[in-house]
ZADREN-80802 format. One record per residue (C-alpha): residue number from 1; chain; residue in one letter; x, y negated, z. Coordinates in pm, 1 decimal. Each point is the difference from the previous one (the first is absolute). Last residue first. Layout:
BEGIN
+-----+-------+------+----------+----------+----------+
:  nr : kette : rest :        X :        Y :        Z :
+-----+-------+------+----------+----------+----------+
: NUM :     A :    A :        X :        Y :        Z :
...
+-----+-------+------+----------+----------+----------+
//
This chain:
BEGIN
+-----+-------+------+----------+----------+----------+
:  nr : kette : rest :        X :        Y :        Z :
+-----+-------+------+----------+----------+----------+
: 323 :     A :    X :  -5053.8 :   3924.7 :  -1032.2 :
: 322 :     A :    X :    352.5 :    -90.6 :    -72.0 :
: 321 :     A :    X :    122.5 :   -341.6 :    115.2 :
: 320 :     A :    X :    137.4 :   -236.9 :   -260.3 :
: 319 :     A :    X :     45.6 :   -307.8 :    204.7 :
: 318 :     A :    X :    230.2 :    173.1 :    247.2 :
: 317 :     A :    X :    -52.9 :     -0.4 :    370.1 :
: 316 :     A :    X :   -295.4 :    232.2 :     47.5 :
: 315 :     A :    X :   -190.8 :    -79.1 :    319.3 :
: 314 :     A :    X :   -175.7 :    309.7 :    131.2 :
: 313 :     A :    X :    -77.8 :    -65.6 :    370.3 :
: 312 :     A :    X :    236.9 :    155.6 :    246.0 :
: 311 :     A :    X :    -76.1 :    321.2 :    181.9 :
: 310 :     A :    X :    268.4 :    208.0 :   -156.2 :
: 309 :     A :    X :    275.3 :   -184.8 :   -185.6 :
: 308 :     A :    X :    192.7 :    256.0 :   -191.1 :
: 307 :     A :    X :   -261.1 :    274.6 :    -52.9 :
: 306 :     A :    X :   -293.6 :   -246.9 :    -12.5 :
: 305 :     A :    X :    190.2 :   -212.3 :   -256.2 :
: 304 :     A :    X :     97.0 :    297.0 :   -213.0 :
: 303 :     A :    X :   -352.0 :    108.5 :    -25.3 :
: 302 :     A :    X :   -126.7 :   -354.1 :    -68.6 :
: 301 :     A :    X :    257.6 :    -12.6 :   -278.8 :
: 300 :     A :    X :    308.8 :   -207.2 :     66.2 :
: 299 :     A :    X :     52.9 :   -284.8 :   -244.3 :
: 298 :     A :    X :    142.7 :      6.4 :   -350.2 :
: 297 :     A :    X :    305.6 :    -57.8 :   -210.7 :
: 296 :     A :    X :    226.3 :    139.4 :    270.9 :
: 295 :     A :    X :    306.3 :   -206.3 :    -82.9 :
: 294 :     A :    X :   -199.0 :   -318.9 :    -70.1 :
: 293 :     A :    X :   -232.2 :     51.0 :    300.6 :
: 292 :     A :    X :    303.9 :     55.9 :    232.1 :
: 291 :     A :    X :    173.1 :   -308.0 :   -137.4 :
: 290 :     A :    X :   -298.3 :   -223.0 :     49.1 :
: 289 :     A :    X :    -68.2 :    138.9 :    347.0 :
: 288 :     A :    X :    369.1 :    -71.2 :    104.1 :
: 287 :     A :    X :    -31.3 :   -358.3 :   -138.3 :
: 286 :     A :    X :   -319.1 :    -40.4 :    194.9 :
: 285 :     A :    X :    182.3 :    114.5 :    312.9 :
: 284 :     A :    X :    240.7 :   -296.0 :    -32.3 :
: 283 :     A :    X :    336.9 :     74.4 :    171.9 :
: 282 :     A :    X :    209.2 :     60.7 :   -311.0 :
: 281 :     A :    X :    360.8 :     11.5 :    128.5 :
: 280 :     A :    X :    283.2 :   -176.8 :   -149.8 :
: 279 :     A :    X :    363.1 :     83.7 :    132.3 :
: 278 :     A :    X :    254.0 :   -267.0 :    -39.9 :
: 277 :     A :    X :    376.3 :     75.2 :    -53.1 :
: 276 :     A :    X :    279.8 :    215.6 :    137.6 :
: 275 :     A :    X :     30.5 :   -113.4 :    353.2 :
: 274 :     A :    X :   -373.7 :     -3.9 :     26.0 :
: 273 :     A :    X :   -261.4 :   -282.0 :    -26.5 :
: 272 :     A :    X :   -368.4 :     80.3 :     22.5 :
: 271 :     A :    X :   -256.6 :   -139.5 :   -256.7 :
: 270 :     A :    X :   -369.1 :     72.3 :     65.2 :
: 269 :     A :    X :   -246.7 :    -13.7 :   -278.2 :
: 268 :     A :    X :   -363.1 :    -81.9 :    -25.2 :
: 267 :     A :    X :      7.9 :   -315.0 :   -215.6 :
: 266 :     A :    X :     -0.2 :   -239.0 :    302.6 :
: 265 :     A :    X :    360.5 :    102.4 :     79.1 :
: 264 :     A :    X :    120.3 :    165.7 :    319.9 :
: 263 :     A :    X :    369.7 :    -81.0 :     88.4 :
: 262 :     A :    X :    250.1 :    208.4 :    185.2 :
: 261 :     A :    X :    351.0 :    -31.2 :    143.6 :
: 260 :     A :    X :     99.9 :    299.0 :    210.0 :
: 259 :     A :    X :    352.2 :   -116.4 :     91.2 :
: 258 :     A :    X :    217.2 :    204.2 :   -235.8 :
: 257 :     A :    X :     74.4 :    373.1 :      1.4 :
: 256 :     A :    X :   -226.9 :    298.6 :     47.1 :
: 255 :     A :    X :    -36.8 :     80.2 :   -364.6 :
: 254 :     A :    X :   -242.1 :     28.0 :   -287.6 :
: 253 :     A :    X :   -314.7 :    -12.4 :    209.2 :
: 252 :     A :    X :   -108.3 :    225.6 :    285.2 :
: 251 :     A :    X :   -364.9 :     -8.9 :    133.9 :
: 250 :     A :    X :     49.7 :      2.5 :    374.7 :
: 249 :     A :    X :   -368.6 :    -40.7 :     94.9 :
: 248 :     A :    X :   -329.9 :     25.5 :   -173.3 :
: 247 :     A :    X :   -348.4 :   -127.9 :     70.6 :
: 246 :     A :    X :     42.2 :   -115.0 :    356.9 :
: 245 :     A :    X :   -343.1 :   -113.0 :    125.9 :
: 244 :     A :    X :    -55.2 :   -361.3 :     83.4 :
: 243 :     A :    X :   -381.4 :     41.3 :    -58.5 :
: 242 :     A :    X :    -70.5 :   -246.7 :   -268.3 :
: 241 :     A :    X :    366.6 :    -87.0 :    -64.6 :
: 240 :     A :    X :     78.2 :    350.9 :   -128.9 :
: 239 :     A :    X :    367.3 :     32.3 :     74.7 :
: 238 :     A :    X :    316.9 :     68.0 :   -206.6 :
: 237 :     A :    X :    344.8 :    125.4 :     60.0 :
: 236 :     A :    X :    325.5 :    -26.0 :   -211.4 :
: 235 :     A :    X :    341.0 :    152.8 :     96.1 :
: 234 :     A :    X :    368.0 :    -22.8 :     79.5 :
: 233 :     A :    X :     89.1 :   -357.5 :    -81.0 :
: 232 :     A :    X :   -314.7 :    -97.0 :    188.3 :
: 231 :     A :    X :   -340.0 :   -102.8 :   -134.1 :
: 230 :     A :    X :   -345.4 :    -30.5 :    165.3 :
: 229 :     A :    X :   -300.2 :    -39.3 :   -237.1 :
: 228 :     A :    X :   -346.1 :   -119.4 :    110.8 :
: 227 :     A :    X :   -295.4 :    109.2 :   -221.8 :
: 226 :     A :    X :   -334.9 :   -147.4 :    -79.0 :
: 225 :     A :    X :    106.6 :   -372.0 :    -21.2 :
: 224 :     A :    X :    -85.9 :     -9.2 :   -376.3 :
: 223 :     A :    X :    348.2 :   -115.9 :    -85.5 :
: 222 :     A :    X :    162.4 :    273.4 :    226.3 :
: 221 :     A :    X :    121.6 :   -123.2 :    331.6 :
: 220 :     A :    X :    361.8 :    -25.4 :    102.1 :
: 219 :     A :    X :    262.2 :    125.0 :    247.3 :
: 218 :     A :    X :    371.4 :    -28.8 :    -46.3 :
: 217 :     A :    X :    333.2 :    158.0 :     62.6 :
: 216 :     A :    X :    305.5 :     34.5 :    232.0 :
: 215 :     A :    X :    -46.8 :    289.3 :    251.4 :
: 214 :     A :    X :   -245.9 :    125.3 :    246.2 :
: 213 :     A :    X :    -72.4 :    369.8 :     -6.9 :
: 212 :     A :    X :   -303.3 :     95.7 :   -199.1 :
: 211 :     A :    X :   -387.4 :    -21.3 :      9.5 :
: 210 :     A :    X :    -96.6 :   -182.6 :    301.3 :
: 209 :     A :    X :   -373.7 :    -36.4 :     81.8 :
: 208 :     A :    X :   -179.6 :   -314.1 :   -128.3 :
: 207 :     A :    X :   -117.9 :   -303.0 :    191.8 :
: 206 :     A :    X :   -299.3 :      7.1 :    239.8 :
: 205 :     A :    X :    -62.6 :   -369.8 :    -52.1 :
: 204 :     A :    X :     29.7 :   -353.0 :    130.9 :
: 203 :     A :    X :    332.8 :      0.6 :    199.2 :
: 202 :     A :    X :     97.8 :   -358.6 :    104.7 :
: 201 :     A :    X :    278.6 :   -167.6 :   -186.2 :
: 200 :     A :    X :   -200.0 :   -330.6 :      0.5 :
: 199 :     A :    X :      8.8 :   -131.1 :   -358.9 :
: 198 :     A :    X :     74.6 :    332.9 :   -157.9 :
: 197 :     A :    X :   -267.1 :    187.7 :    188.5 :
: 196 :     A :    X :    159.3 :    337.8 :     32.7 :
: 195 :     A :    X :    -34.4 :    346.6 :   -144.3 :
: 194 :     A :    X :    276.4 :    253.8 :     91.5 :
: 193 :     A :    X :    141.6 :    271.8 :   -227.4 :
: 192 :     A :    X :    115.6 :    284.9 :    221.5 :
: 191 :     A :    X :    274.1 :    257.2 :     73.6 :
: 190 :     A :    X :    242.8 :   -131.6 :   -262.0 :
: 189 :     A :    X :    252.0 :    -57.2 :    270.9 :
: 188 :     A :    X :     60.7 :   -358.3 :   -122.7 :
: 187 :     A :    X :   -368.9 :    -68.4 :     28.5 :
: 186 :     A :    X :   -200.9 :    -76.0 :   -317.8 :
: 185 :     A :    X :   -161.8 :   -336.1 :     44.9 :
: 184 :     A :    X :   -332.3 :    -89.8 :   -160.9 :
: 183 :     A :    X :   -111.2 :   -363.7 :     22.0 :
: 182 :     A :    X :   -375.3 :    -59.4 :    -38.8 :
: 181 :     A :    X :   -216.4 :   -280.0 :   -122.1 :
: 180 :     A :    X :    177.7 :    -51.9 :   -327.3 :
: 179 :     A :    X :   -308.2 :    138.7 :   -198.4 :
: 178 :     A :    X :    222.7 :    258.6 :   -173.6 :
: 177 :     A :    X :    146.3 :    116.9 :    325.8 :
: 176 :     A :    X :    344.4 :   -145.0 :     64.6 :
: 175 :     A :    X :    324.5 :    196.8 :    -11.9 :
: 174 :     A :    X :    280.6 :     79.7 :    240.7 :
: 173 :     A :    X :    292.2 :    243.2 :     22.3 :
: 172 :     A :    X :    229.6 :     63.0 :    308.4 :
: 171 :     A :    X :    365.4 :     73.1 :      8.3 :
: 170 :     A :    X :    163.4 :    114.8 :    321.0 :
: 169 :     A :    X :     73.7 :   -160.0 :    345.0 :
: 168 :     A :    X :   -294.7 :     17.8 :    231.8 :
: 167 :     A :    X :   -338.8 :     74.0 :   -166.0 :
: 166 :     A :    X :   -353.3 :     63.3 :    120.4 :
: 165 :     A :    X :   -105.2 :   -341.1 :   -155.0 :
: 164 :     A :    X :   -111.1 :   -176.9 :    321.7 :
: 163 :     A :    X :    209.9 :    248.6 :    203.7 :
: 162 :     A :    X :    323.7 :   -157.4 :   -125.8 :
: 161 :     A :    X :    -39.1 :   -324.4 :   -198.3 :
: 160 :     A :    X :   -253.7 :   -232.1 :   -153.1 :
: 159 :     A :    X :     30.9 :   -371.7 :    -73.3 :
: 158 :     A :    X :   -306.8 :   -171.9 :   -113.9 :
: 157 :     A :    X :    -94.0 :   -344.5 :   -158.9 :
: 156 :     A :    X :    337.5 :   -139.3 :   -111.4 :
: 155 :     A :    X :    -58.3 :   -324.6 :   -189.2 :
: 154 :     A :    X :    -71.1 :   -129.6 :   -345.1 :
: 153 :     A :    X :   -278.8 :   -258.2 :    -38.1 :
: 152 :     A :    X :   -117.5 :    227.0 :   -280.3 :
: 151 :     A :    X :    197.1 :    327.7 :     13.1 :
: 150 :     A :    X :    -80.2 :    121.1 :    355.6 :
: 149 :     A :    X :    272.6 :    233.6 :    105.6 :
: 148 :     A :    X :    -22.6 :    350.8 :    143.4 :
: 147 :     A :    X :    319.7 :    143.4 :    158.3 :
: 146 :     A :    X :     53.6 :    386.5 :     66.6 :
: 145 :     A :    X :    291.8 :    115.1 :    214.7 :
: 144 :     A :    X :    199.5 :    315.1 :     18.2 :
: 143 :     A :    X :    337.9 :    -65.8 :    163.9 :
: 142 :     A :    X :    213.9 :     85.4 :   -214.3 :
: 141 :     A :    X :   -270.1 :    -21.2 :   -248.2 :
: 140 :     A :    X :   -215.8 :   -275.0 :   -137.4 :
: 139 :     A :    X :   -351.2 :    -33.4 :   -156.5 :
: 138 :     A :    X :   -114.6 :   -330.5 :   -165.0 :
: 137 :     A :    X :   -376.5 :    -69.1 :    -54.3 :
: 136 :     A :    X :   -101.6 :   -316.4 :   -194.2 :
: 135 :     A :    X :   -351.8 :   -136.9 :     19.4 :
: 134 :     A :    X :   -233.4 :   -221.9 :   -201.6 :
: 133 :     A :    X :     79.6 :    162.1 :   -340.1 :
: 132 :     A :    X :   -350.4 :    149.9 :    -29.9 :
: 131 :     A :    X :    156.4 :    338.3 :    -52.0 :
: 130 :     A :    X :    217.7 :    -32.6 :    297.0 :
: 129 :     A :    X :    362.2 :    -59.0 :    -68.7 :
: 128 :     A :    X :    261.4 :    269.1 :     81.8 :
: 127 :     A :    X :    376.2 :    -43.9 :     45.6 :
: 126 :     A :    X :    207.8 :    300.2 :     75.6 :
: 125 :     A :    X :    340.3 :    112.1 :    143.9 :
: 124 :     A :    X :     95.8 :   -261.1 :    257.1 :
: 123 :     A :    X :    292.3 :     73.7 :    218.6 :
: 122 :     A :    X :    -44.5 :    -80.6 :    375.2 :
: 121 :     A :    X :    236.7 :   -243.7 :    206.5 :
: 120 :     A :    X :    -27.0 :     55.4 :    373.7 :
: 119 :     A :    X :    -55.3 :   -306.2 :    211.2 :
: 118 :     A :    X :   -186.2 :    164.7 :    286.2 :
: 117 :     A :    X :   -335.4 :   -135.2 :   -114.3 :
: 116 :     A :    X :     56.2 :    137.7 :   -358.1 :
: 115 :     A :    X :    192.1 :   -203.1 :   -260.6 :
: 114 :     A :    X :   -106.4 :   -161.6 :   -325.6 :
: 113 :     A :    X :    115.1 :   -331.9 :   -142.4 :
: 112 :     A :    X :   -285.0 :   -195.5 :   -154.7 :
: 111 :     A :    X :    -47.6 :   -200.7 :   -307.7 :
: 110 :     A :    X :   -327.9 :   -115.7 :   -122.3 :
: 109 :     A :    X :    -99.4 :   -230.4 :   -301.1 :
: 108 :     A :    X :    328.5 :     48.6 :   -194.8 :
: 107 :     A :    X :    -10.0 :   -165.3 :   -344.6 :
: 106 :     A :    X :    -15.1 :    191.6 :   -336.4 :
: 105 :     A :    X :   -219.9 :   -276.3 :   -163.6 :
: 104 :     A :    X :   -271.1 :    234.8 :   -138.1 :
: 103 :     A :    X :     82.3 :    300.9 :    213.2 :
: 102 :     A :    X :    -28.5 :   -159.3 :    332.0 :
: 101 :     A :    X :    221.7 :    176.2 :    236.5 :
: 100 :     A :    X :    -26.0 :    193.5 :    316.4 :
:  99 :     A :    X :    321.9 :    102.7 :    185.3 :
:  98 :     A :    X :     84.2 :    280.6 :    235.9 :
:  97 :     A :    X :    351.5 :      2.0 :    157.8 :
:  96 :     A :    X :    207.8 :    274.3 :    147.1 :
:  95 :     A :    X :    342.6 :    -74.1 :    156.8 :
:  94 :     A :    X :    286.4 :    226.3 :    113.3 :
:  93 :     A :    X :   -127.6 :    261.4 :   -251.4 :
:  92 :     A :    X :    -34.9 :    374.0 :     22.9 :
:  91 :     A :    X :    150.7 :    187.4 :   -285.3 :
:  90 :     A :    X :    -44.0 :    -52.9 :   -374.4 :
:  89 :     A :    X :    332.0 :   -185.4 :    -31.5 :
:  88 :     A :    X :    190.4 :    310.0 :    132.7 :
:  87 :     A :    X :    359.3 :    -79.4 :    -29.7 :
:  86 :     A :    X :    -49.1 :   -354.9 :    101.9 :
:  85 :     A :    X :   -215.2 :    120.5 :    293.5 :
:  84 :     A :    X :    275.7 :    225.5 :    115.4 :
:  83 :     A :    X :    267.9 :   -273.4 :    -10.7 :
:  82 :     A :    X :   -207.6 :   -239.2 :    202.3 :
:  81 :     A :    X :    146.7 :   -347.1 :    -29.5 :
:  80 :     A :    X :   -232.2 :    -93.8 :   -278.3 :
:  79 :     A :    X :   -301.2 :     94.4 :    209.3 :
:  78 :     A :    X :   -277.0 :    111.4 :   -230.5 :
:  77 :     A :    X :   -284.3 :   -229.6 :   -113.2 :
:  76 :     A :    X :   -338.2 :    151.8 :    -99.5 :
:  75 :     A :    X :   -268.5 :   -191.7 :   -192.8 :
:  74 :     A :    X :   -357.9 :    110.2 :    -12.7 :
:  73 :     A :    X :   -186.6 :   -190.7 :   -271.6 :
:  72 :     A :    X :   -344.7 :   -122.6 :    -70.8 :
:  71 :     A :    X :   -180.6 :   -135.8 :   -307.8 :
:  70 :     A :    X :   -294.5 :   -228.1 :    -25.6 :
:  69 :     A :    X :   -262.2 :   -127.2 :   -241.6 :
:  68 :     A :    X :    -42.1 :    315.2 :   -215.6 :
:  67 :     A :    X :   -339.8 :     81.6 :    148.1 :
:  66 :     A :    X :    120.3 :    361.9 :     79.7 :
:  65 :     A :    X :    310.8 :   -136.7 :    190.8 :
:  64 :     A :    X :    345.8 :     63.2 :   -142.8 :
:  63 :     A :    X :    234.5 :    227.6 :    188.0 :
:  62 :     A :    X :    377.1 :    -12.8 :     65.9 :
:  61 :     A :    X :    231.2 :    221.9 :    216.6 :
:  60 :     A :    X :    356.4 :     -1.6 :    126.1 :
:  59 :     A :    X :    129.1 :   -331.7 :   -138.3 :
:  58 :     A :    X :    334.8 :   -123.9 :    133.0 :
:  57 :     A :    X :    -72.2 :   -354.0 :    143.7 :
:  56 :     A :    X :   -154.1 :   -234.3 :   -239.8 :
:  55 :     A :    X :     83.7 :   -191.5 :   -311.4 :
:  54 :     A :    X :   -238.7 :   -107.2 :   -280.2 :
:  53 :     A :    X :    -10.3 :     50.9 :   -385.1 :
:  52 :     A :    X :   -265.0 :   -110.4 :   -241.5 :
:  51 :     A :    X :   -184.5 :     89.4 :   -327.1 :
:  50 :     A :    X :    257.8 :    209.9 :   -183.3 :
:  49 :     A :    X :   -151.3 :     94.1 :   -336.1 :
:  48 :     A :    X :    -55.8 :    360.4 :    -59.0 :
:  47 :     A :    X :   -262.3 :    -53.9 :   -281.3 :
:  46 :     A :    X :   -329.2 :    122.3 :    132.6 :
:  45 :     A :    X :    104.1 :    103.3 :    348.9 :
:  44 :     A :    X :    117.2 :   -351.6 :     71.7 :
:  43 :     A :    X :    282.9 :     13.9 :    259.3 :
:  42 :     A :    X :     41.7 :    -67.5 :    369.8 :
:  41 :     A :    X :    314.1 :     12.3 :    192.7 :
:  40 :     A :    X :     92.3 :     49.0 :    364.5 :
:  39 :     A :    X :    369.0 :     -1.2 :    102.8 :
:  38 :     A :    X :     88.3 :     95.9 :    362.7 :
:  37 :     A :    X :    309.8 :    194.9 :    -89.3 :
:  36 :     A :    X :   -168.9 :    315.0 :    101.8 :
:  35 :     A :    X :   -234.7 :    -36.1 :   -299.8 :
:  34 :     A :    X :   -338.9 :   -134.1 :   -102.1 :
:  33 :     A :    X :   -226.9 :     42.3 :   -298.1 :
:  32 :     A :    X :   -328.8 :   -162.0 :   -130.5 :
:  31 :     A :    X :   -190.1 :     72.7 :   -316.3 :
:  30 :     A :    X :   -262.8 :   -243.8 :   -115.8 :
:  29 :     A :    X :   -280.8 :     35.5 :   -255.7 :
:  28 :     A :    X :   -174.1 :    333.0 :    119.7 :
:  27 :     A :    X :   -313.8 :   -186.6 :    126.0 :
:  26 :     A :    X :     53.5 :    150.1 :    346.7 :
:  25 :     A :    X :    365.7 :   -135.7 :     21.1 :
:  24 :     A :    X :    278.8 :    260.4 :    -18.8 :
:  23 :     A :    X :    241.2 :     75.3 :    289.5 :
:  22 :     A :    X :    343.0 :    143.5 :     30.4 :
:  21 :     A :    X :    235.4 :     57.8 :    291.1 :
:  20 :     A :    X :    360.0 :    132.0 :     50.2 :
:  19 :     A :    X :    197.9 :   -106.6 :   -302.2 :
:  18 :     A :    X :    358.2 :     88.6 :     66.8 :
:  17 :     A :    X :    240.5 :   -264.1 :     58.9 :
:  16 :     A :    X :    133.6 :    102.1 :    331.2 :
:  15 :     A :    X :      4.3 :    364.0 :   -104.7 :
:  14 :     A :    X :    242.7 :    -85.5 :   -283.0 :
:  13 :     A :    X :    204.2 :   -237.4 :    218.7 :
:  12 :     A :    X :     63.1 :    271.2 :    262.7 :
:  11 :     A :    X :    203.6 :   -143.9 :    286.0 :
:  10 :     A :    X :   -193.7 :   -335.1 :    -22.6 :
:   9 :     A :    X :    149.1 :   -341.3 :    -40.1 :
:   8 :     A :    X :    -21.8 :    -16.5 :   -375.3 :
:   7 :     A :    X :    285.4 :   -220.2 :   -118.9 :
:   6 :     A :    X :   -166.9 :   -191.8 :   -152.0 :
:   5 :     A :    X :   -363.6 :    -26.7 :     89.3 :
:   4 :     A :    X :   -253.8 :    132.9 :   -246.6 :
:   3 :     A :    X :   -189.9 :   -166.9 :   -274.8 :
:   2 :     A :    X :   -164.9 :    233.5 :    -15.2 :
:   1 :     A :    X :   -312.7 :    225.8 :    -65.3 :
+-----+-------+------+----------+----------+----------+
//
């Protein structure tokens, strides 16, 4: 992203300059990127033209709000006098900062340095805007913390730690419900997904049972809000939102490496990052039905239906159902 300092002060210049965060505006017109040197740039997606450049602390994470008006960054500074930190630039920082920016004029509207009540510096691993763009949730590890910020008239609303999120030191994952009224937090142990009021931090729902051991990763709802997905580097799990029942657990993907990144698209597909690429999963039952009907060329007969689905009303799935 450059231009870079000369000489580069880090022990690993290549790692120091590596792009660590990407974001795309909701209209698809602007691409943003940040790196460990603290450079943030924006380009026109249409013609590749550089739109602007700003400087920050080393960028760990970046996210753009759904309404396209704001973007947020987590910035992690390592101690230049710590030889171990210089050799491991992705390790724990000496300072963590969360910044909220106006996307149109790329000016900072909120800047806050994050510590726990004892002064410990956590590491930020995720930025999640609520679907209505009014709130920003930021989980940290080492220690486990969740902060919720108000986006308009920016300020910290809630700081959660320890028993409040059933987590102590490890990574937690967060997402908002589609109506933005609930904050879901997957505990660092993986034993539970907790439902909280994002403006008060109070529990407001029964939550979801744990599906896998805690680890890096993400949780997200399907576009129709019928399913909740939980992803770690080792597996993928899913819940029925209507009854919070675990539908499947520990679905393996291409590899067990990476950090469990996942995105659920409105077109009915889930994209999961692995160390060898991106796996695309079809999560729309209507797609499955269409494929099954195309392959079979017909629906089940009434006799087949009664044999396979006894007691259920006959409801042939395919358009051309045999009599």
